[in-house]
C-alpha positions in Angstrom: 92.3 114.3 77.4 90.8 110.8 77.7 92.6 107.9 79.4 92.4 104.3 78.3 92.2 101.3 80.6 95.8 100.5 79.6 96.9 104.0 80.7 95.5 103.3 84.2 96.9 99.7 84.3 100.3 100.9 83.3 100.2 103.6 86.0 99.5 101.0 88.7 102.5 98.8 87.4 104.7 101.9 87.3 103.9 102.9 90.8 104.7 99.4 92.1 108.0 99.5 90.2 108.9 102.9 91.8 108.4 101.4 95.2 110.4 98.2 94.4 113.3 100.3 93.1 113.2 102.7 96.1 112.3 105.7 93.9 110.3 107.3 96.8 110.6 110.9 95.7 109.1 110.0 92.3 106.4 108.0 94.0 105.6 110.9 96.3 105.2 113.2 93.2 102.3 110.9 92.1 100.1 112.0 95.0 97.6 114.8 95.2 98.2 117.2 98.1 95.0 116.1 99.9 95.5 112.4 99.3 95.6 109.7 101.9 97.3 106.3 102.1 95.1 104.0 104.2 95.9 100.5 105.5 92.9 99.3 107.6 93.4 97.2 110.7 90.1 95.4 110.4 88.6 93.3 107.7 86.1 95.4 105.7 86.8 98.5 107.8 84.8 101.5 106.6 86.1 104.3 108.8 89.8 105.4 108.9 89.1 108.2 111.4 87.1 106.8 114.3 88.6 103.3 114.0 92.3 102.4 114.5 94.2 101.7 111.3 97.6 100.2 110.6 98.3 103.4 108.6 96.3 106.5 107.7 98.8 109.0 106.3 98.2 112.3 104.6 100.8 113.9 102.3 102.7 115.4 105.3 103.1 111.9 106.9 104.0 110.4 103.5 106.7 113.0 103.1 108.1 112.2 106.5 108.1 108.5 105.7 110.0 109.2 102.4 112.5 111.4 104.2 113.1 108.6 106.7 113.6 106.0 104.0 115.9 108.3 102.0 117.8 109.5 105.1 121.5 108.7 105.6 121.1 108.7 109.4 118.2 106.3 109.5 120.0 103.6 111.5 117.0 101.3 111.6 117.4 101.1 107.8 121.0 100.0 107.8 121.0 97.9 105.7 117.9 99.2 103.9 114.8 97.1 103.6 113.8 96.0 100.2 110.5 95.1 98.7 108.9 93.3 95.8 105.4 93.6 94.5 103.9 90.8 92.4 100.7 92.2 90.9 97.8 90.6 89.2 96.4 92.6 86.3 94.6 95.6 87.8 90.9 95.9 87.4 89.5 99.2 86.2 86.3 99.5 88.3 85.3 103.1 87.5 86.3 105.2 84.6 84.9 108.7 84.2 87.0 110.6 81.6 84.6 113.5 81.8 85.2 114.0 85.5 88.8 112.8 85.4 88.0 110.2 88.1 89.1 106.6 88.1 89.1 103.6 90.5 91.2 100.5 90.2 91.5 97.3 92.3 94.7 95.2 92.3 95.4 91.9 94.0 99.0 91.4 94.9 101.6 89.6 96.9 104.1 91.9 98.7 107.4 90.7 100.0 109.6 92.8 102.3 113.1 91.8 103.4 115.9 93.1 105.5 118.9 91.1 106.6 117.7 87.5 107.4 114.0 88.6 107.8 111.5 88.3 105.0 107.8 88.3 105.1 105.0 88.0 102.6 101.6 89.7 102.6 98.6 89.1 100.4 97.0 92.5 99.6 94.3 94.2 97.8 95.0 97.8 96.7 92.3 100.2 95.7 93.5 103.3 93.9 91.3 106.4 93.5 93.0 108.3 90.7 92.5 111.7 89.1 93.6 113.3 85.9 95.2 116.6 86.8 96.8 118.8 84.2 97.2 115.8 81.9 98.8 113.6 84.6 97.4 110.7 86.5 97.6 111.4 90.2 96.8 109.3 93.3 93.8 110.9 95.1 93.6 108.0 97.7 95.1 104.6 98.1 93.7 101.8 100.3 95.7 98.7 101.0 93.9 95.8 102.7 96.0 93.0 104.1 94.3 89.6 103.7 95.2 88.5 107.2 94.9 91.9 108.8 93.8 90.4 112.1 97.1 88.5 112.5 100.0 89.6 114.6 103.0 90.7 112.5 106.0 93.0 112.8 106.6 96.4 111.5 106.0 97.2 107.9 109.0 99.5 107.0 108.1 100.2 103.3 104.9 100.9 101.4 102.9 97.9 100.0 
């Protein structure tokens, strides 16, 4: 099976919509079992292991996060936080249909709100995608915050 650029771009938009609509179990099903969600702490950071990151979560930690967000007894999420992704058209940086490996870059604004608090982040998301049994899967996702060196509060959801 060969993917088109539009297939990859639609996948990125669909992922953002799942997060905006709180469909976290569906979102989690997009991930490969050895995937990582990485949000670096430093500008142009290259190492998620030896350098502190805002987030570096494997599938186990992502499952815990989703359980917390879906949980009825998560009192820090009463009322629940909500988010909204505003994406520019994703770039397809690498496309290897033979190997089933793809890389995209998406610039976006991310808004998260809860009660009277609302904050905006400017982000760049880099998706490493794989074609597995005819399905596009997230192998790794890196989210760089434009002002990563600024002080800000907790990010409850997933940009």
